[in-house]
MITORLUM-730337 format. One record per atom (N, C-alpha, C, CB): residue in one letter; x, y, z. Coordinates in steps of 0.05 Angstrom, whole numbers, plus 5000, padded with zeros to 4 digits. Atoms other than C-alpha are relative to their C-alpha. Glycine has a CB too. Example, Ala and Ser with C-alpha at 12.3 -4.5 7.8 and 13.67 -1.06 7.14 Angstrom:
<rs>
> code; c1; c2; c3
> A; 5018; 4976; 5000
> A; 5246; 4910; 5156
> A; 5018; 5024; 5000
> A; 4980; 5001; 5025
> S; 4984; 4976; 4999
> S; 5273; 4979; 5143
> S; 4985; 5022; 5014
> S; 5009; 5009; 4971
</rs>
This chain:
<rs>
> code; c1; c2; c3
> M; 4978; 4994; 4981
> M; 0836; 7027; 0276
> M; 5007; 4974; 5014
> M; 4992; 5022; 5020
> A; 4990; 5024; 4987
> A; 0879; 6969; 0301
> A; 5003; 5004; 5030
> A; 5026; 4991; 4987
> K; 4997; 4999; 4971
> K; 0878; 6953; 0375
> K; 5028; 4993; 5008
> K; 4980; 4981; 5013
> N; 4974; 5007; 4989
> N; 0944; 6953; 0412
> N; 4996; 4983; 5025
> N; 5016; 5026; 5007
> Y; 5003; 5017; 4977
> Y; 0948; 6895; 0460
> Y; 5026; 5000; 5016
> Y; 4994; 4971; 4992
> N; 4977; 5000; 4982
> N; 0995; 6895; 0520
> N; 5004; 4972; 5010
> N; 4996; 5020; 5023
> Y; 4994; 5028; 4992
> Y; 1028; 6827; 0531
> Y; 5022; 4999; 5021
> Y; 5008; 4984; 4975
> D; 4979; 4999; 4979
> D; 1074; 6849; 0588
> D; 4998; 4978; 5020
> D; 5000; 5027; 5014
> H; 5003; 5020; 4980
> H; 1044; 6797; 0634
> H; 5012; 4973; 4991
> H; 4970; 4996; 5006
> Y; 4987; 5024; 5009
> Y; 1075; 6742; 0591
> Y; 5030; 5000; 5005
> Y; 4995; 4996; 4970
> K; 4971; 4998; 4996
> K; 1146; 6767; 0606
> K; 5010; 4983; 5022
> K; 5008; 5029; 5005
> S; 4991; 5016; 4977
> S; 1149; 6730; 0672
> S; 4999; 4970; 4995
> S; 4982; 5006; 5024
> V; 5003; 5028; 5006
> V; 1133; 6663; 0639
> V; 5027; 4987; 4991
> V; 4979; 4995; 4979
> G; 4975; 5012; 5011
> G; 1200; 6652; 0603
> G; 4994; 4985; 4975
> G; 5012; 4981; 5021
> E; 5002; 5015; 5026
> E; 1212; 6609; 0542
> E; 4997; 4971; 5006
> E; 5025; 5005; 4983
> P; 5001; 5029; 4997
> P; 1194; 6536; 0532
> P; 5028; 4988; 5000
> P; 4983; 4988; 4977
> A; 4974; 5013; 4998
> A; 1251; 6489; 0547
> A; 5009; 4989; 4973
> A; 4999; 4977; 5021
> T; 4990; 5010; 5025
> T; 1295; 6473; 0488
> T; 5017; 4975; 5004
> T; 5017; 5021; 4986
> K; 4983; 5022; 4994
> K; 1338; 6421; 0523
> K; 4990; 4987; 5026
> K; 5030; 5008; 5003
> V; 5009; 5013; 4976
> V; 1315; 6369; 0574
> V; 5025; 4994; 5018
> V; 4985; 4973; 4993
> G; 4978; 5004; 4981
> G; 1360; 6367; 0636
> G; 4992; 4979; 5020
> G; 5007; 5025; 5014
> F; 5005; 5020; 4978
> F; 1363; 6324; 0699
> F; 5004; 5014; 5027
> F; 5019; 4976; 4997
> K; 4997; 4989; 4973
> K; 1358; 6337; 0773
> K; 5028; 4995; 5010
> K; 4979; 4986; 5019
> K; 4973; 5001; 4990
> K; 1425; 6352; 0805
> K; 5001; 5001; 5030
> K; 5017; 5022; 4989
> K; 5001; 4998; 4971
> K; 1404; 6367; 0877
> K; 4971; 5001; 5009
> K; 5016; 5025; 5009
> R; 5026; 5000; 4989
> R; 1345; 6365; 0923
> R; 4988; 5029; 4998
> R; 5000; 4991; 5030
> P; 5011; 4974; 5003
> P; 1298; 6423; 0906
> P; 4989; 5012; 5026
> P; 4978; 5000; 4979
> K; 5012; 4987; 4977
> K; 1273; 6474; 0957
> K; 4970; 4997; 5000
> K; 5008; 5030; 5001
> S; 5029; 5004; 5002
> S; 1202; 6465; 0931
> S; 4994; 4983; 4976
> S; 4985; 5028; 4998
> V; 5008; 5016; 5022
> V; 1164; 6420; 0884
> V; 4973; 5009; 4990
> V; 4999; 4970; 5008
> A; 5025; 4992; 5012
> A; 1106; 6432; 0837
> A; 4978; 4979; 5006
> A; 5003; 5003; 4969
> V; 5022; 5017; 4995
> V; 1038; 6404; 0855
> V; 4976; 5010; 4984
> V; 4993; 4999; 5031
> V; 5023; 4992; 5017
> V; 0978; 6404; 0807
> V; 4974; 4995; 5016
> V; 5000; 4983; 4974
> D; 5027; 5003; 4989
> D; 0909; 6417; 0834
> D; 4983; 4988; 4978
> D; 4988; 5029; 5010
> E; 5014; 5014; 5021
> E; 0874; 6365; 0791
> E; 4972; 5009; 4996
> E; 5001; 4970; 5005
> D; 5027; 4990; 5002
> D; 0806; 6394; 0806
> D; 4999; 5026; 4984
> D; 4987; 5004; 5027
> N; 4999; 4974; 5014
> N; 0827; 6461; 0776
> N; 5014; 4998; 4973
> N; 5015; 5020; 5018
> C; 4985; 5003; 5025
> C; 0870; 6434; 0718
> C; 4980; 4992; 4978
> C; 5022; 4978; 5003
> T; 5018; 5006; 5023
> T; 0835; 6435; 0650
> T; 5012; 4980; 4981
> T; 4996; 5026; 4985
> G; 4987; 5019; 5018
> G; 0885; 6388; 0618
> G; 5011; 5012; 4975
> G; 4981; 4978; 4993
> C; 4991; 4985; 5024
> C; 0907; 6441; 0568
> C; 5029; 4993; 4993
> C; 4997; 5029; 5004
> Q; 4972; 5008; 5003
> Q; 0980; 6418; 0577
> Q; 5019; 5023; 4992
> Q; 5002; 4979; 4979
> V; 4984; 4977; 5005
> V; 1007; 6489; 0570
> V; 5027; 4998; 5015
> V; 4986; 5026; 5007
> C; 4976; 5002; 4982
> C; 1057; 6474; 0626
> C; 5022; 4981; 4989
> C; 4992; 4992; 5027
> I; 4982; 5022; 5008
> I; 1089; 6413; 0592
> I; 5025; 5011; 4986
> I; 4986; 4980; 4983
> P; 4976; 4991; 5014
> P; 1136; 6449; 0543
> P; 5018; 5018; 5016
> P; 4992; 5014; 4975
> F; 4983; 4983; 4983
> F; 1162; 6495; 0598
> F; 5017; 4985; 5020
> F; 4982; 5020; 5015
> C; 4985; 5016; 4980
> C; 1188; 6439; 0642
> C; 5027; 4992; 4989
> C; 4984; 4975; 5008
> P; 4973; 5006; 5011
> P; 1264; 6434; 0632
> P; 5009; 4972; 5006
> P; 5020; 5019; 5011
> V; 4993; 5027; 4995
> V; 1266; 6363; 0660
> V; 4978; 4980; 4991
> V; 5005; 4996; 5030
> D; 5021; 5016; 5012
> D; 1203; 6337; 0625
> D; 4987; 4981; 5020
> D; 5012; 4984; 4977
> C; 5012; 5016; 4979
> C; 1170; 6313; 0689
> C; 4969; 5004; 5003
> C; 5013; 5006; 5026
> I; 5028; 4996; 4999
> I; 1098; 6333; 0673
> I; 4987; 4983; 4978
> I; 4993; 5030; 4996
> E; 5013; 5017; 5019
> E; 1050; 6285; 0639
> E; 4970; 5000; 5006
> E; 5011; 4972; 5001
> P; 5028; 5002; 4995
> P; 0975; 6276; 0630
> P; 4994; 4976; 5019
> P; 4984; 4997; 4973
> V; 5009; 5022; 4984
> V; 0940; 6233; 0682
> V; 4988; 4979; 4982
> V; 4979; 5009; 5022
> P; 5013; 5020; 5017
> P; 0920; 6166; 0651
> P; 4970; 5004; 4998
> P; 5007; 4971; 5010
> S; 5028; 4994; 5003
> S; 0851; 6175; 0622
> S; 4981; 4981; 5014
> S; 4993; 4999; 4970
> E; 5016; 5019; 4986
> E; 0826; 6112; 0657
> E; 4994; 5009; 5029
> E; 5014; 4973; 5001
> K; 5003; 4992; 4972
> K; 0834; 6146; 0725
> K; 4974; 5016; 5004
> K; 5023; 5017; 5009
> Y; 5024; 4983; 4997
> Y; 0777; 6196; 0714
> Y; 4978; 4994; 4980
> Y; 5007; 5029; 4998
> G; 5019; 5006; 5020
> G; 0743; 6171; 0651
> G; 4988; 5024; 4986
> G; 4977; 4984; 5012
> I; 5009; 4976; 5014
> I; 0740; 6240; 0620
> I; 5017; 5004; 4975
> I; 5002; 5025; 5019
> P; 4985; 4997; 5025
> P; 0762; 6261; 0550
> P; 5027; 5014; 5003
> P; 4983; 5015; 4980
> I; 4975; 4985; 4997
> I; 0816; 6311; 0572
> I; 5008; 4999; 5030
> I; 4997; 5029; 4990
> P; 4992; 5002; 4972
> P; 0849; 6289; 0637
> P; 5019; 5023; 5008
> P; 5013; 4973; 5005
> P; 4981; 4980; 4990
> P; 0889; 6337; 0681
> P; 5029; 4989; 4997
> P; 4995; 5008; 5030
> V; 4972; 5008; 5000
> V; 0965; 6335; 0684
> V; 5009; 4993; 5028
> V; 5018; 5022; 4987
> Q; 4988; 5006; 4975
> Q; 1009; 6308; 0739
> Q; 5030; 5004; 4998
> Q; 4993; 4971; 5009
> V; 4971; 4996; 4999
> V; 1081; 6321; 0761
> V; 5012; 4975; 5013
> V; 5007; 5026; 5016
> R; 4984; 5022; 4988
> R; 1130; 6264; 0773
> R; 5018; 5014; 5020
> R; 5016; 4983; 4978
> H; 4987; 4984; 4979
> H; 1153; 6294; 0839
> H; 5029; 4992; 5005
> H; 4985; 4998; 5026
> D; 4973; 5009; 4996
> D; 1216; 6252; 0844
> D; 5019; 5012; 4979
> D; 5002; 4970; 5000
> E; 4984; 4989; 5021
> E; 1241; 6286; 0780
> E; 4999; 5031; 5000
> E; 4991; 4990; 4973
> C; 5004; 4971; 5000
> C; 1217; 6358; 0794
> C; 5025; 5014; 5013
> C; 4975; 5008; 5016
> I; 4977; 4985; 4990
> I; 1274; 6409; 0803
> I; 4992; 5026; 5014
> I; 5019; 5006; 4977
> G; 5010; 4976; 4986
> G; 1230; 6464; 0833
> G; 5005; 5026; 4986
> G; 5013; 5001; 5027
> C; 4993; 4976; 5016
> C; 1244; 6514; 0777
> C; 4977; 5020; 4999
> C; 5008; 4992; 4972
> Q; 5024; 4983; 5000
> Q; 1172; 6542; 0780
> Q; 4991; 5008; 4973
> Q; 5005; 5024; 5017
> L; 5008; 4992; 5026
> L; 1167; 6550; 0705
> L; 4972; 4990; 4993
> L; 5020; 4990; 4979
> C; 5027; 5010; 5006
> C; 1105; 6506; 0700
> C; 4979; 5016; 5015
> C; 4998; 4970; 5008
> A; 5019; 4984; 4985
> A; 1071; 6545; 0755
> A; 4996; 5028; 4989
> A; 5009; 5002; 5030
> K; 5002; 4973; 5013
> K; 1087; 6612; 0722
> K; 4985; 4999; 4974
> K; 5029; 5011; 4995
> A; 5014; 5003; 5026
> A; 1063; 6587; 0654
> A; 4970; 4996; 5005
> A; 5011; 4977; 4984
> C; 5028; 5006; 4994
> C; 0998; 6560; 0685
> C; 4986; 5025; 5010
> C; 4998; 4977; 5020
> T; 5012; 4976; 4989
> T; 0985; 6624; 0723
> T; 4996; 5021; 4979
> T; 5017; 5011; 5023
> A; 5001; 4979; 5020
> A; 1000; 6671; 0666
> A; 4983; 4993; 4975
> A; 5027; 5007; 4991
> L; 5013; 5008; 5025
> L; 0969; 6631; 0609
> L; 4974; 4985; 5003
> L; 5019; 4984; 4984
> T; 5025; 5016; 4997
> T; 0913; 6588; 0638
> T; 4986; 5004; 5026
> T; 5007; 4971; 4997
> W; 5018; 5000; 4977
> W; 0879; 6571; 0704
> W; 5013; 5001; 5027
> W; 4984; 4976; 4999
> D; 4987; 4999; 4974
> D; 0931; 6575; 0760
> D; 4995; 4974; 5016
> D; 4990; 5024; 5016
> A; 5005; 5026; 4988
> A; 0926; 6501; 0775
> A; 5025; 4987; 5012
> A; 4987; 4981; 4980
> I; 4975; 5011; 4989
> I; 0999; 6490; 0795
> I; 5011; 5018; 5021
> I; 5021; 4995; 4977
> R; 4988; 4984; 4978
> R; 1028; 6512; 0861
> R; 5026; 4987; 5009
> R; 4981; 5004; 5023
> M; 4975; 5010; 4990
> M; 1096; 6505; 0891
> M; 4998; 4995; 5030
> M; 5024; 5019; 4994
> I; 5001; 5006; 4972
> I; 1103; 6471; 0959
> I; 5028; 4994; 5009
> I; 4981; 4975; 5006
> E; 4973; 5006; 4989
> E; 1165; 6470; 1003
> E; 5004; 4970; 5002
> E; 5003; 5014; 5029
> T; 4995; 5029; 5001
> T; 1198; 6402; 0997
> T; 4995; 4986; 5026
> T; 5029; 4996; 4991
> D; 5004; 5013; 4974
> D; 1197; 6388; 1072
> D; 4970; 4996; 5005
> D; 5013; 5017; 5022
> E; 5029; 5002; 4996
> E; 1122; 6403; 1075
> E; 4988; 4979; 4981
> E; 4987; 5028; 4994
> F; 5009; 5020; 5019
> F; 1110; 6361; 1012
> F; 5004; 4972; 5011
> F; 5013; 5003; 4973
> E; 4993; 5027; 4990
> E; 1146; 6301; 1043
> E; 4982; 4992; 5024
> E; 5029; 4999; 5008
> E; 5017; 5006; 4977
> E; 1105; 6307; 1107
> E; 4971; 4995; 4992
> E; 5001; 5024; 5019
> V; 5028; 5002; 5009
> V; 1037; 6316; 1073
> V; 4996; 4975; 4983
> V; 4991; 5025; 4985
> Y; 5004; 5022; 5019
> Y; 1046; 6264; 1018
> Y; 5015; 4974; 5008
> Y; 5009; 5009; 4973
> E; 4984; 5023; 4991
> E; 1091; 6216; 1057
> E; 5017; 4988; 4978
> E; 4981; 4979; 5011
> A; 4982; 5008; 5022
> A; 1141; 6214; 1000
> A; 5026; 5014; 5004
> A; 4988; 5006; 4972
> E; 4974; 4988; 4997
> E; 1215; 6226; 1000
> E; 5010; 5012; 4974
> E; 5020; 4979; 5011
> I; 4989; 4986; 5023
> I; 1245; 6276; 0951
> I; 5030; 5001; 5004
> I; 4987; 5028; 4995
> S; 4970; 4999; 4997
> S; 1320; 6268; 0939
> S; 5012; 5019; 4981
> S; 5012; 4973; 4997
</rs>
């Protein structure tokens, strides 16, 4: 007897990006990776419509599979990477309000 699996929880993830776009306005929030929780699986990368997620250089940690990082100045706040990470892997990406991000990280997002 074949088992019926329910994959409804994947519906909120969306489809991987087919076209890379560019930031048009200042986002309300930006994606931040919890590097301690990230396994480096890179599931989030194909979902980013602006291609602003990349692996951390391996020299930084000296481990075989480094975590990913978001180039915050390019992030559009679409939340697709966070949804993919939560639904498919470890929930290592969270969205932070842009004003709070700028205050905490002392970086300007335009």
